[in-house]
N, CA, C and O of each residue as an XYZ file, in Angstrom:
564
protein
N       3.530     -5.130      6.240
C       4.258     -5.727      5.127
C       4.662     -7.149      5.521
O       5.069     -7.396      6.656
N       4.549     -8.055      4.595
C       4.922     -9.454      4.813
C       6.427     -9.551      5.044
O       7.226     -8.965      4.313
N       6.787    -10.298      6.070
C       8.183    -10.604      6.348
C       8.424    -12.053      5.917
O       7.860    -12.983      6.495
N       9.269    -12.235      4.896
C       9.497    -13.569      4.342
C      10.962    -13.965      4.455
O      11.857    -13.223      4.048
N      11.187    -15.144      5.016
C      12.520    -15.732      5.036
C      12.661    -16.561      3.767
O      11.906    -17.508      3.548
N      13.611    -16.206      2.950
C      13.834    -16.891      1.678
C      14.871    -17.981      1.916
O      15.999    -17.702      2.321
N      14.478    -19.216      1.663
C      15.366    -20.350      1.900
C      16.510    -20.360      0.882
O      16.413    -19.779     -0.199
N      17.570    -21.024      1.255
C      18.785    -21.084      0.443
C      18.501    -21.519     -0.984
O      19.044    -20.935     -1.921
N      17.665    -22.531     -1.171
C      17.447    -23.070     -2.516
C      16.843    -22.041     -3.462
O      17.137    -22.061     -4.658
N      16.012    -21.150     -2.957
C      15.389    -20.126     -3.797
C      16.438    -19.132     -4.283
O      16.448    -18.744     -5.452
N      17.313    -18.729     -3.378
C      18.358    -17.773     -3.733
C      19.361    -18.382     -4.706
O      19.815    -17.711     -5.632
N      19.702    -19.631     -4.502
C      20.624    -20.307     -5.417
C      19.973    -20.491     -6.798
O      20.655    -20.419     -7.820
N      18.669    -20.726     -6.826
C      17.967    -20.826     -8.118
C      18.176    -19.573     -8.952
O      18.409    -19.653    -10.158
N      18.091    -18.411     -8.304
C      18.299    -17.144     -9.013
C      19.754    -17.015     -9.450
O      20.042    -16.715    -10.608
N      20.653    -17.243     -8.520
C      22.085    -17.044     -8.793
C      22.584    -17.898     -9.946
O      23.380    -17.447    -10.770
N      22.105    -19.142     -9.995
C      22.595    -20.076    -11.016
C      21.627    -20.253    -12.174
O      21.853    -21.070    -13.067
N      20.538    -19.473    -12.152
C      19.515    -19.556    -13.199
C      19.109    -21.004    -13.443
O      19.103    -21.482    -14.578
N      18.767    -21.696    -12.349
C      18.392    -23.106    -12.421
C      16.953    -23.229    -12.920
O      15.989    -22.986    -12.194
N      16.854    -23.610    -14.165
C      15.547    -23.772    -14.795
C      14.940    -25.104    -14.355
O      15.663    -26.092    -14.223
N      13.657    -25.148    -14.129
C      12.624    -24.125    -14.317
C      12.371    -23.299    -13.067
O      11.490    -22.439    -13.065
N      13.136    -23.546    -11.993
C      12.865    -22.928    -10.699
C      13.185    -21.441    -10.654
O      12.603    -20.701     -9.861
N      14.109    -21.000    -11.505
C      14.558    -19.613    -11.426
C      13.477    -18.600    -11.791
O      13.518    -17.460    -11.329
N      12.520    -19.000    -12.607
C      11.474    -18.050    -13.029
C      10.708    -17.523    -11.814
O      10.597    -16.311    -11.634
N      10.184    -18.413    -10.988
C       9.435    -17.988     -9.803
C      10.348    -17.335     -8.768
O       9.951    -16.378     -8.102
N      11.546    -17.841     -8.635
C      12.493    -17.256     -7.686
C      12.800    -15.809     -8.062
O      12.886    -14.947     -7.187
N      12.963    -15.539     -9.340
C      13.213    -14.162     -9.793
C      12.012    -13.265     -9.513
O      12.179    -12.103     -9.144
N      10.816    -13.789     -9.684
C       9.609    -13.003     -9.380
C       9.596    -12.623     -7.901
O       9.263    -11.491     -7.550
N       9.953    -13.554     -7.048
C       9.990    -13.271     -5.611
C      10.989    -12.152     -5.317
O      10.684    -11.222     -4.570
N      12.170    -12.244     -5.903
C      13.169    -11.207     -5.656
C      12.765     -9.869     -6.267
O      13.120     -8.821     -5.727
N      12.037     -9.879     -7.372
C      11.509     -8.623     -7.931
C      10.507     -8.001     -6.966
O      10.499     -6.783     -6.784
N       9.662     -8.824     -6.347
C       8.686     -8.317     -5.378
C       9.379     -7.720     -4.155
O       8.926     -6.717     -3.604
N      10.468     -8.338     -3.741
C      11.245     -7.771     -2.634
C      11.845     -6.436     -3.062
O      11.766     -5.448     -2.333
N      12.439     -6.417     -4.237
C      13.071     -5.206     -4.752
C      12.067     -4.067     -4.917
O      12.409     -2.901     -4.723
N      10.828     -4.406     -5.275
C       9.774     -3.397     -5.457
C       9.028     -3.089     -4.161
O       8.005     -2.404     -4.173
N       9.548     -3.598     -3.044
C       9.004     -3.317     -1.702
C       7.578     -3.821     -1.498
O       6.809     -3.239     -0.732
N       7.230     -4.917     -2.196
C       5.933     -5.546     -1.972
C       5.965     -6.431     -0.737
O       4.919     -6.810     -0.211
N       7.153     -6.757     -0.280
C       7.356     -7.547      0.918
C       8.763     -7.298      1.418
O       9.607     -6.767      0.696
N       9.010     -7.684      2.657
C      10.352     -7.579      3.217
C      10.999     -8.951      3.131
O      10.491     -9.916      3.702
N      12.109     -9.043      2.428
C      12.798    -10.312      2.255
C      13.992    -10.435      3.177
O      14.750     -9.486      3.375
N      14.142    -11.619      3.733
C      15.244    -11.911      4.646
C      15.914    -13.215      4.250
O      15.297    -14.102      3.660
N      17.175    -13.306      4.585
C      17.878    -14.582      4.586
C      18.603    -14.661      5.921
O      18.881    -13.641      6.551
N      18.901    -15.865      6.339
C      19.612    -16.012      7.614
C      21.108    -15.848      7.388
O      21.625    -16.083      6.296
N      21.781    -15.440      8.447
C      23.234    -15.252      8.369
C      23.935    -16.548      7.957
O      24.944    -16.513      7.253
N      23.407    -17.674      8.389
C      24.034    -18.953      8.042
C      23.884    -19.280      6.561
O      24.667    -20.059      6.017
N      22.910    -18.705      5.921
C      22.661    -18.966      4.506
C      23.729    -18.364      3.597
O      24.048    -18.925      2.549
N      24.273    -17.237      3.996
C      25.248    -16.541      3.154
C      26.417    -17.445      2.767
O      26.794    -17.504      1.597
N      26.981    -18.139      3.730
C      28.124    -18.995      3.422
C      27.706    -20.188      2.569
O      28.458    -20.630      1.701
N      26.504    -20.706      2.818
C      26.008    -21.823      2.001
C      25.836    -21.383      0.547
O      26.235    -22.092     -0.377
N      25.242    -20.215      0.357
C      25.032    -19.698     -0.998
C      26.380    -19.526     -1.689
O      26.558    -19.960     -2.827
N      27.318    -18.899     -1.009
C      28.639    -18.684     -1.596
C      29.286    -20.006     -1.989
O      29.810    -20.147     -3.095
N      29.246    -20.963     -1.085
C      29.875    -22.261     -1.337
C      29.298    -22.920     -2.591
O      30.046    -23.436     -3.422
N      27.988    -22.904     -2.726
C      27.334    -23.573     -3.859
C      27.580    -22.826     -5.165
O      27.934    -23.439     -6.172
N      27.397    -21.512     -5.156
C      27.483    -20.796     -6.433
C      28.921    -20.566     -6.890
O      29.178    -20.455     -8.089
N      29.854    -20.493     -5.954
C      31.260    -20.307     -6.322
C      31.751    -21.431     -7.223
O      32.536    -21.201     -8.142
N      31.291    -22.631     -6.959
C      31.697    -23.783     -7.759
C      31.255    -23.654     -9.215
O      31.917    -24.164    -10.120
N      30.135    -22.971     -9.435
C      29.574    -22.866    -10.791
C      29.970    -21.584    -11.514
O      30.184    -21.601    -12.726
N      30.073    -20.458    -10.777
C      30.306    -19.184    -11.457
C      31.628    -18.525    -11.086
O      31.963    -17.468    -11.620
N      32.377    -19.132    -10.184
C      33.672    -18.586     -9.790
C      33.576    -17.650     -8.604
O      32.514    -17.112     -8.290
N      34.707    -17.472     -7.958
C      34.759    -16.706     -6.714
C      34.344    -15.252     -6.900
O      33.518    -14.749     -6.138
N      34.894    -14.572     -7.888
C      34.618    -13.144     -8.065
C      33.143    -12.887     -8.366
O      32.538    -11.979     -7.796
N      32.574    -13.678     -9.251
C      31.152    -13.497     -9.578
C      30.269    -13.859     -8.380
O      29.233    -13.233     -8.161
N      30.673    -14.856     -7.617
C      29.904    -15.241     -6.424
C      29.938    -14.118     -5.390
O      28.914    -13.800     -4.785
N      31.098    -13.524     -5.188
C      31.201    -12.404     -4.242
C      30.360    -11.220     -4.709
O      29.702    -10.566     -3.899
N      30.380    -10.943     -6.009
C      29.559     -9.849     -6.535
C      28.073    -10.149     -6.363
O      27.290     -9.255     -6.042
N      27.685    -11.405     -6.577
C      26.281    -11.782     -6.377
C      25.868    -11.521     -4.931
O      24.782    -10.997     -4.681
N      26.720    -11.881     -3.986
C      26.398    -11.647     -2.576
C      26.276    -10.152     -2.280
O      25.391     -9.738     -1.531
N      27.156     -9.349     -2.862
C      27.050     -7.894     -2.690
C      25.707     -7.385     -3.207
O      25.040     -6.589     -2.546
N      25.319     -7.845     -4.380
C      24.037     -7.435     -4.970
C      22.864     -7.928     -4.127
O      21.886     -7.207     -3.931
N      22.965     -9.141     -3.638
C      21.913     -9.721     -2.806
C      21.685     -8.890     -1.543
O      20.544     -8.683     -1.130
N      22.759     -8.421     -0.943
C      22.655     -7.636      0.285
C      22.006     -6.273      0.068
O      21.605     -5.613      1.027
N      21.903     -5.853     -1.183
C      21.184     -4.615     -1.498
C      19.672     -4.831     -1.477
O      18.906     -3.870     -1.400
N      19.241     -6.096     -1.547
C      17.818     -6.419     -1.685
C      17.232     -7.005     -0.403
O      16.120     -6.648     -0.014
N      17.960     -7.890      0.252
C      17.436     -8.562      1.441
C      18.159     -8.093      2.698
O      19.254     -7.532      2.636
N      17.525     -8.335      3.829
C      18.163     -8.106      5.123
C      18.603     -9.457      5.679
O      18.068    -10.504      5.314
N      19.579     -9.408      6.560
C      20.151    -10.623      7.140
C      19.637    -10.780      8.565
O      19.707     -9.849      9.367
N      19.120    -11.964      8.871
C      18.671    -12.272     10.225
C      19.769    -13.047     10.941
O      20.405    -13.920     10.352
N      19.990    -12.723     12.224
C      21.114    -13.308     12.952
C      20.904    -14.765     13.332
O      19.784    -15.247     13.501
N      22.030    -15.435     13.457
C      22.096    -16.788     13.999
C      23.094    -16.713     15.147
O      24.243    -16.312     14.966
N      22.635    -17.106     16.328
C      23.533    -17.047     17.481
C      23.522    -18.394     18.211
O      22.920    -19.363     17.749
N      24.184    -18.430     19.331
C      24.300    -19.669     20.093
C      22.934    -20.220     20.497
O      22.694    -21.424     20.402
N      22.045    -19.341     20.946
C      20.703    -19.781     21.335
C      19.933    -20.368     20.146
O      19.193    -21.342     20.287
N      20.121    -19.756     18.983
C      19.483    -20.258     17.759
C      19.931    -21.686     17.481
O      19.119    -22.567     17.196
N      21.225    -21.894     17.569
C      21.789    -23.217     17.283
C      21.331    -24.239     18.327
O      20.982    -25.365     17.975
N      21.329    -23.858     19.600
C      20.850    -24.774     20.642
C      19.398    -25.179     20.390
O      19.051    -26.355     20.500
N      18.566    -24.222     20.056
C      17.152    -24.516     19.797
C      17.002    -25.416     18.576
O      16.173    -26.326     18.578
N      17.789    -25.175     17.543
C      17.734    -26.020     16.338
C      18.183    -27.440     16.664
O      17.578    -28.405     16.196
N      19.231    -27.572     17.457
C      19.705    -28.906     17.850
C      18.656    -29.646     18.676
O      18.496    -30.859     18.541
N      17.953    -28.922     19.519
C      16.944    -29.534     20.391
C      15.632    -29.832     19.667
O      14.767    -30.519     20.212
N      15.480    -29.326     18.456
C      14.216    -29.463     17.735
C      13.902    -30.893     17.303
O      12.738    -31.260     17.144
N      14.940    -31.689     17.116
C      14.737    -33.053     16.656
C      14.491    -33.187     15.166
O      14.177    -34.273     14.680
N      14.633    -32.085     14.439
C      14.422    -32.149     12.992
C      15.533    -32.977     12.348
O      16.678    -32.954     12.798
N      15.188    -33.694     11.308
C      16.190    -34.522     10.622
C      17.157    -33.681      9.791
O      18.303    -34.082      9.589
N      16.714    -32.530      9.311
C      17.561    -31.645      8.507
C      17.973    -30.463      9.367
O      17.167    -29.576      9.650
N      19.223    -30.457      9.779
C      19.704    -29.414     10.694
C      19.635    -28.028     10.071
O      19.253    -27.071     10.744
N      19.996    -27.904      8.801
C      19.946    -26.588      8.143
C      18.520    -26.025      8.182
O      18.324    -24.844      8.472
N      17.533    -26.866      7.892
C      16.141    -26.419      7.949
C      15.733    -26.064      9.380
O      14.965    -25.125      9.591
N      16.236    -26.801     10.349
C      15.938    -26.496     11.749
C      16.480    -25.123     12.129
O      15.821    -24.368     12.845
N      17.672    -24.800     11.656
C      18.247    -23.479     11.923
C      17.397    -22.401     11.255
O      17.093    -21.376     11.866
N      17.016    -22.635      9.999
C      16.189    -21.655      9.280
C      14.872    -21.428     10.022
O      14.444    -20.287     10.201
N      14.245    -22.495     10.444
C      12.964    -22.383     11.151
C      13.136    -21.610     12.456
O      12.303    -20.771     12.796
N      14.196    -21.886     13.173
C      14.434    -21.186     14.433
C      14.700    -19.702     14.197
O      14.213    -18.860     14.952
N      15.454    -19.381     13.174
C      15.694    -17.975     12.820
C      14.366    -17.279     12.538
O      14.136    -16.159     12.993
N      13.501    -17.946     11.788
C      12.191    -17.374     11.463
C      11.372    -17.134     12.732
O      10.766    -16.075     12.891
N      11.355    -18.106     13.625
C      10.609    -17.972     14.878
C      11.148    -16.833     15.742
O      10.378    -16.062     16.313
N      12.449    -16.735     15.833
C      13.070    -15.715     16.688
C      12.873    -14.300     16.167
O      12.989    -13.336     16.924
N      12.576    -14.169     14.875
C      12.533    -12.848     14.260
C      11.162    -12.452     13.738
O      11.051    -11.497     12.968
N      10.129    -13.155     14.133
C       8.778    -12.759     13.762
C       8.485    -12.800     12.279
O       7.728    -11.977     11.766
N       9.077    -13.748     11.594
C       8.841    -13.906     10.161
C       7.435    -14.463      9.938
O       6.968    -15.307     10.703
N       6.768    -13.991      8.894
C       5.416    -14.449      8.572
C       5.403    -15.713      7.722
O       4.548    -16.583      7.890
N       6.369    -15.799      6.803
C       6.379    -16.884      5.815
C       7.805    -17.335      5.554
O       8.723    -16.518      5.478
N       7.982    -18.640      5.417
C       9.238    -19.196      4.910
C       8.945    -19.665      3.496
O       7.998    -20.417      3.265
N       9.763    -19.217      2.549
C       9.597    -19.606      1.150
C      10.685    -20.614      0.810
O      11.876    -20.322      0.918
N      10.256    -21.813      0.396
C      11.211    -22.891      0.133
C      10.646    -23.873     -0.883
O       9.431    -23.993     -1.042
N      11.534    -24.564     -1.559
C      11.107    -25.685     -2.398
C      11.211    -27.001     -1.623
O      10.766    -28.045     -2.101
N      11.792    -26.948     -0.441
C      12.007    -28.135      0.388
C      11.024    -28.109      1.551
O      11.358    -27.639      2.639
N       9.832    -28.604      1.330
C       8.740    -28.469      2.286
C       8.733    -29.529      3.391
O       8.094    -29.320      4.423
N       9.414    -30.646      3.210
C       9.179    -31.807      4.066
C       9.417    -31.567      5.554
O       8.551    -31.896      6.365
N      10.559    -31.006      5.938
C      10.834    -30.804      7.364
C      10.040    -29.643      7.954
O       9.747    -29.632      9.149
N       9.701    -28.690      7.137
C       9.020    -27.505      7.651
C       7.587    -27.788      8.096
O       6.939    -26.909      8.665
N       7.083    -28.983      7.852
C       5.741    -29.335      8.308
C       5.637    -29.284      9.832
O       4.536    -29.210     10.378
N       6.764    -29.323     10.505
C       6.787    -29.345     11.969
C       6.685    -27.954     12.591
O       6.499    -27.837     13.802
N       6.800    -26.920     11.802
C       6.816    -25.566     12.356
C       5.389    -25.065     12.563
O       4.495    -25.320     11.757
N       5.209    -24.360     13.647
C       3.899    -23.792     13.962
C       3.972    -22.275     13.912
O       5.031    -21.689     14.137
N       2.851    -21.647     13.616
C       2.711    -20.192     13.640
C       3.417    -19.447     12.517
O       3.445    -18.216     12.517
N       3.979    -20.160     11.577
C       4.605    -19.525     10.416
C       4.155    -20.297      9.182
O       4.217    -21.525      9.145
N       3.702    -19.558      8.171
C       3.351    -20.209      6.907
C       4.636    -20.694      6.240
O       5.672    -20.034      6.315
N       4.558    -21.825      5.605
C       5.669    -22.341      4.805
C       5.080    -22.621      3.431
O       4.191    -23.458      3.273
N       5.601    -21.897      2.435
C       5.017    -21.976      1.101
C       6.080    -22.198      0.038
O       7.187    -21.668      0.135
N       5.737    -22.985     -0.979
C       6.615    -23.066     -2.142
C       6.480    -21.763     -2.933
O       5.515    -21.023     -2.743
N       7.424    -21.483     -3.804
C       7.415    -20.207     -4.530
C       6.094    -19.859     -5.223
O       5.626    -18.727     -5.105
N       5.491    -20.797     -5.936
C       4.261    -20.480     -6.680
C       3.143    -20.061     -5.735
O       2.434    -19.095     -6.014
N       2.975    -20.765     -4.629
C       1.944    -20.412     -3.652
C       2.263    -19.082     -2.971
O       1.364    -18.292     -2.683
N       3.524    -18.847     -2.722
C       3.913    -17.597     -2.089
C       3.602    -16.404     -2.989
O       3.084    -15.390     -2.521
N       3.909    -16.520     -4.252
C       3.628    -15.433     -5.203
C       2.123    -15.143     -5.221
O       1.711    -13.983     -5.180
N       1.316    -16.185     -5.281
C      -0.150    -15.993     -5.253
C      -0.582    -15.345     -3.947
O      -1.450    -14.472     -3.943
N       0.014    -15.762     -2.851
C      -0.313    -15.192     -1.537
C      -0.017    -13.695     -1.503
O      -0.857    -12.902     -1.079
N       1.160    -13.316     -1.943
C       1.549    -11.885     -1.956
C       0.602    -11.109     -2.863
O       0.144    -10.026     -2.499
N       0.306    -11.652     -4.039
C      -0.580    -10.970     -4.978
C      -1.995    -10.824     -4.409
O      -2.674     -9.840     -4.705
N      -2.448    -11.778     -3.604
C      -3.798    -11.717     -3.039
C      -3.932    -10.623     -1.980
O      -5.045    -10.210     -1.655
N      -2.821    -10.157     -1.450
C      -2.845     -9.139     -0.407
C      -2.827     -7.719     -0.952
O      -2.878     -6.757     -0.186
N      -2.758     -7.586     -2.247
C      -2.711     -6.254     -2.859
C      -4.033     -5.566     -2.743
O      -4.183     -4.434     -3.202
């Protein structure tokens, strides 16, 4: 089964129904829910998601969204070694460096993101935008 790390922007697209991005993001989460792939988010992403969506939908709805999200995805750890490796990576976007390191440490097959620029530096892991990822998953059926 494909192990996919879902980047923060994809999850926020679903939570805030950010058109036009939410359509593909919802398809990805449906595929996770239907066990077509294993979906992950990093532990550091949870607080970022909460911070962003709380401003738009309020604290209670944001907390409920996180509860619902945890029913669908698994959480990958971020520890001191993860942070050291991300700092040493030289990437211009620290959040992306942490995400990439989490993916490397946990044997993730694909990172799904709309922010492709920094991920060009990662080796041994596919990095795909949502539309390409959906086609990729569908091609493996």
